[in-house]
N, C-alpha and C positions, 0 to 999 in steps of 0.2 A: 684659714684652712691649713691643716697639716698635710704633708705628703701622704701619710698613711690613709687619708680619707679620699684620695683620688684613685684613678684607675691606672696608675703608673706601675709598670712591672718591675721586678727586682733587677732585671738586666739593665733597664733604663736607669735605675738609681745607681747601679754600679758604674755605668758609663759617665754619669754626671760627675763622678769623682775625678775624672781626668783633668789635668791642668792644661792651660792654653799652650804652654811650652811644648807639650807633646804633639801639637799639630804640625810642628816643623820636622817631624820624623819622616823618613822615607821607608815605605813598606816594600821590601824586596822578596819576591817569591820565586822559587825554582820550579819550573815545569818538569825538569829532569833532575834527579838527585843521584847520590852515590848508591842508591838502592837499585842496582841493575838497570839504571837509566829510566826508572819509573818514578813519578812524583810520589812523595809521601802522602798518606791519606789526608793529613791535616792541611798540607799545602794545596792538594787537589780540591778539597772542600772549600777552602778560602777563595781559590781562583774561580771556582764555579759560582760562588755567591757574588763575587765582585762582577764577573762577566754578566750574570743575570741582572744585577742592579743597573749596570750600564747599558743594557739593551734598550731601555726606555728613554726616548728623547726627553720626556718630561723630567725624569730623574736626573738626566745629564744637565738640563737647564737649572734645576733646583740646586744641584751640586755646584754649578758655576756661580749661581747667585750667592750661595753660602760662602764659597771660597773667596769671592770678591768683596764680602762685607768684613769690616774690621772687628765687629763685636758679635758676629753670628746673626742669624735671623730666626724669627719665630714663624709659626704656621700662618698666623693672620697676615703678616707682611708678605709672605711668599704668595699666599692665595690672592691677595689684593693685586700684586704685580702681575701674576699670571692669569688673573680673572677666572680662577677655578674655586671650587668649594674647599673649605677648610678640611672637610672629611677626606677629600681626595688627596690634598697635600699631606695631611697627616699620615695617610697610608703610604705615600711615596717616601716620606721621611723615615717611616718605620723600616721600609725595605732597605734604604741606604744605611740605616743604623745597624740592621742585622747583617749587612754585608761588611760592616766594620769601616765604612768610608767616612762616617760622621759620628760625633758624639753629641750628647745633649746635656745642657745645664737647665736647672729649674729656678725660676724666681717668681715672686708674686706679681700679679697683673691686676687689671681693673676687675676682671671677673674670675678670679681664682689663680691657678698656677699657669705660668707661661713656660713653654718648652723652647729653649733657645738652642738651635742647631749650629754646630761648628764643624769644620773639616777636621778629620783626625790625622790625615797625612797630607803633606805637601805634594808628594809623588808616590805613585804606585808603579813598581817595575816588576814585570814578569819575564824571567830569563828562560830561554829555551835551551 
């Protein structure tokens, strides 16, 4: 099966091009900037996405599971550990990915393509 035959979005394919070495990066965001003490729109949007992603206890657990794994984790493994459906875990992974906290690689599996999630940043710092 080729990736073009799946339901993988173009943003997911772009994220899969990230290298493992990029996971060691620190994301530092400024709540206030030199723009009259107001955050830039880009920074503000990113902070909002990250904060929303981290409000869910399930997403925080998933993020920690992924962070503590050496080679990343796929949806099936996470669902099995948390005793949740793969559909629910997939939705949570998508939210973490859209917030920019994780990235995904794709590889072949027993029943098609496996989506392996890995952390994108070792630390996220928001400066006030």
